[in-house]
Every structure is written in structure tokens, then in C-alpha cells.
C-alpha positions in Angstrom: 137.6 74.0 87.3 138.5 77.3 88.8 135.2 79.0 86.8 133.2 76.3 88.7 135.1 77.4 91.9 134.5 81.1 91.6 131.2 80.4 90.8 130.3 78.7 93.8 132.2 81.3 96.1 130.0 83.7 93.9 126.3 82.2 95.3 127.4 81.8 99.2 128.1 85.3 99.0 125.5 86.4 97.3 123.1 84.0 99.6 125.2 85.3 102.6 124.0 89.4 102.2 120.7 88.7 100.9 119.1 89.1 104.0 120.3 92.3 105.1 118.1 93.6 101.4 115.1 91.4 102.5 114.7 93.8 105.8 112.9 96.8 105.5 114.8 100.6 107.0 112.7 102.6 108.6 112.7 104.9 106.2 110.5 102.8 104.2 107.7 102.8 105.9 107.6 105.2 108.6 107.8 109.0 108.7 109.7 110.7 110.9 108.5 113.6 110.7 105.2 112.1 112.1 106.1 111.7 116.0 103.5 110.9 118.4 102.6 109.9 121.5 99.3 107.4 121.7 98.0 106.4 125.4 95.3 103.6 124.8 94.8 99.7 126.6 96.8 96.8 125.8 94.4 94.0 123.6 97.7 91.8 123.0 101.4 91.4 122.4 103.2 89.1 119.8 107.3 88.4 120.9 107.9 86.8 117.9 110.6 87.5 115.3 112.2 89.7 113.2 109.6 92.2 115.5 107.9 92.5 118.6 104.1 94.0 117.8 101.8 95.9 120.9 98.6 96.2 120.2 96.3 98.6 122.2 92.7 99.9 121.7 92.9 103.6 121.5 90.3 106.3 121.4 89.5 108.8 119.9 87.9 112.7 120.9 84.7 111.1 119.5 85.1 108.3 121.6 85.5 105.3 118.2 88.1 103.1 119.5 90.7 102.0 117.2 93.7 99.1 117.3 96.5 100.2 116.6 99.9 98.0 115.7 103.2 99.2 117.3 105.8 97.3 116.3 109.1 96.9 118.9 112.7 96.1 118.0 113.0 92.5 118.4 112.4 90.2 120.6 116.4 88.9 122.0 116.9 93.0 121.7 114.2 93.1 123.9 114.8 90.6 125.9 118.8 92.1 126.3 117.2 95.4 127.3 115.0 93.2 130.2 111.7 93.3 128.9 109.3 89.8 129.2 106.5 89.5 127.1 105.0 89.5 131.0 105.6 92.9 131.1 102.6 93.5 128.3 99.3 92.1 130.3 96.1 92.4 127.7 94.0 95.0 129.8 97.1 97.3 130.7 96.7 101.2 130.2 99.7 102.3 128.7 101.2 105.4 127.0 103.8 104.8 123.7 105.6 107.6 121.6 106.5 106.6 118.5 106.4 107.2 114.8 103.1 106.8 112.8 102.9 104.7 109.1 104.2 106.6 106.3 101.0 104.6 104.5 98.3 106.0 107.1 97.1 103.3 108.9 96.8 103.0 112.6 101.0 101.7 112.8 103.6 103.3 114.9 106.9 102.4 115.2 107.7 102.7 119.1 110.4 104.2 120.1 108.7 103.9 124.0 106.5 102.7 126.2 105.3 103.8 129.7 103.8 101.2 132.4 100.8 102.2 135.2 104.2 101.4 137.2 106.1 104.3 135.9 108.7 102.4 133.6 109.4 103.7 130.7 110.9 101.1 128.6 112.7 101.7 124.9 111.5 99.5 122.9 113.5 100.3 119.5 116.0 98.9 117.4 118.3 97.2 118.6 120.1 100.5 118.9 118.9 103.9 119.7 121.2 105.4 117.4 118.8 103.4 114.8 116.1 105.7 115.2 115.6 109.0 114.0 115.8 111.6 116.7 112.9 112.4 118.7 111.3 115.8 116.9 108.5 118.0 118.9 106.6 115.5 119.6 102.2 115.3 118.9 100.2 114.0 121.4 97.2 111.6 120.0 94.7 110.6 122.8 
């Protein structure tokens, strides 16, 4: 009987910590040495768990437009900071700072987004300490 209880308690403990390991780490997906600033037109926002996403059309020097995916913190964390999905209407010009994806895709882990009304909103993880320190940034247009 004791073995049965030990197995049961072990299974519960394992199930409780499994979600911790399932969540990705910043360093697994993003490069802390590739901090960049991008400016473009907001095309859509996904206010979904576990992370909200902003999609922005960014024009390069040759005029080619690429849609970038900007990962934010969780919607719950954003709401606690006073951000709402309605703060990000399509067509809005935004300036986003963040860290480039290691795989080279047009994806950033967003640290902040500046809106045309002058608001500069922190959009990273649930704590600023979760993000690496801001190095010298390089601008992308």
C-alpha cells in the first residue's frame, strides 16, 4: 500500500512541474546580441495565451515589405500593465524594440512598442528582469 501511495504522489509531483519545462526559454529562441528597432505599420494583433503577438509590415531600403511577428508577454501580464488589445488597431504606425529570432525569421521578442500618441509601452515578459539588458541597438527600417 505504501508503494502505491508513493507512486501516486510522485505522479502528481511530476505533473505539477511538467508545465514549467514545457515553456520555452528566451535564450532558446532569441539572440540577446541582436537587439534591434523596427518601424512599420501594424497589420494585426493576436491577444492569445501564452503570448500575445503583434504583426507589423516593415519596409526595407529597397521598398520590399516583410511582415514581422513580434512576441509580447502574456495577455494577462499586458492587462496588468494597463495595455489592451484595443491599443493596437490595424494601420497604426509603430516603433518596436526587441531581440531578433536566432533562426533568422522576421520575428522579434518585443521589449517595447512606441505608439503615434507618444506612449512607449513595455511589452516583454512578466518582469523586466526576465529580459536581458539592452545592448547598443541597431536600427532596421
